C-alpha positions as CSV (number, residue, x, y, z in Angstrom):
1,X,0.0,0.0,0.0
2,X,2.7,2.5,0.9
3,X,4.3,2.1,-2.5
4,X,1.2,3.2,-4.4
5,X,1.2,6.6,-6.1
6,X,-2.1,7.4,-4.2
7,X,-1.1,7.2,-0.5
8,X,-4.7,8.0,0.3
9,X,-5.5,4.3,0.1
10,X,-4.1,4.0,3.6
11,X,-7.1,5.9,4.9
12,X,-9.4,3.2,3.5
13,X,-7.4,0.3,4.8
14,X,-5.9,1.2,8.2
15,X,-7.7,2.0,11.4
16,X,-8.2,5.7,12.3
17,X,-5.9,5.4,15.4
18,X,-3.0,3.9,13.3
19,X,0.4,4.4,14.8
20,X,3.7,3.4,13.1
21,X,6.2,2.6,15.8
22,X,9.0,2.2,13.3
23,X,8.4,5.8,12.2
24,X,8.8,7.2,15.7
25,X,5.2,6.7,16.6
26,X,3.8,8.6,13.6
27,X,0.1,8.6,13.1
28,X,-1.5,8.0,9.7
29,X,-0.9,11.5,8.4
30,X,2.7,11.5,9.7
31,X,3.5,8.1,8.2
32,X,2.0,9.1,4.9
33,X,4.1,12.3,4.9
34,X,7.3,10.4,5.7
35,X,6.7,7.8,3.0
36,X,6.0,10.6,0.4
37,X,9.3,12.3,1.4
38,X,11.3,9.1,1.2
39,X,9.7,8.2,-2.2
40,X,10.7,11.7,-3.5
41,X,14.3,11.2,-2.4
42,X,14.8,7.7,-3.9
43,X,15.2,6.6,-7.6
44,X,13.4,3.3,-7.0
45,X,11.9,1.2,-4.2
46,X,10.6,-2.3,-4.1
47,X,9.6,-4.8,-1.5
48,X,10.0,-8.6,-1.5
49,X,7.4,-10.4,0.7
50,X,9.0,-13.1,2.8
51,X,6.1,-14.0,5.0
52,X,2.6,-12.7,5.7
53,X,0.3,-13.8,8.6
54,X,-3.1,-12.4,9.4
55,X,-5.7,-12.9,12.1
56,X,-8.7,-10.8,13.1
57,X,-7.7,-7.2,12.3
58,X,-4.0,-7.8,12.5
59,X,-1.6,-8.4,9.6
60,X,2.1,-9.1,10.2
61,X,4.6,-8.9,7.3
62,X,8.2,-9.8,7.2
63,X,9.8,-8.5,4.0
64,X,13.0,-7.1,2.4
65,X,13.0,-3.5,1.3
66,X,15.4,-2.7,-1.6
67,X,15.9,1.0,-2.5
68,X,17.9,2.6,-5.3
69,X,19.7,5.7,-4.1
70,X,20.2,8.8,-6.3
71,X,23.7,7.8,-7.2
72,X,22.5,4.4,-8.5
73,X,23.7,2.3,-5.6
74,X,21.3,0.0,-3.8
75,X,20.6,-0.7,-0.1
76,X,18.4,-3.3,1.5
77,X,16.9,-4.0,4.9
78,X,14.8,-6.8,6.4
79,X,11.7,-5.5,8.0
80,X,8.9,-6.7,10.3
81,X,5.7,-4.8,10.2
82,X,2.3,-5.0,12.1
83,X,-0.8,-3.4,10.7
84,X,-4.4,-3.2,12.0
85,X,-7.0,-3.1,9.3
86,X,-10.4,-1.4,9.1
87,X,-13.6,-3.3,9.1
88,X,-12.6,-6.0,11.5
89,X,-14.2,-6.6,14.8
90,X,-11.7,-8.9,16.5
91,X,-9.5,-6.5,18.4
92,X,-7.8,-9.3,20.3
93,X,-6.0,-10.7,17.3
């Protein structure tokens, strides 16, 4: 979702009280702004899904993020993310 040109899709999929701990506790608007700034600074960005697990309103993703920097070099990082989705009623997932 974060890679889409229209970052507004996050409003449709994530809960209103979304907090991204990996981005310093940013709320939905803050996370969207940080992602937009990062996308503007990078030549390319892609993610390789390693593992996805879901239950109730929770989705956990383990993936590799690969970015191409302005000088053409690449960097990668393994990441673990947890997201809560809208429209689910099981808050104990």
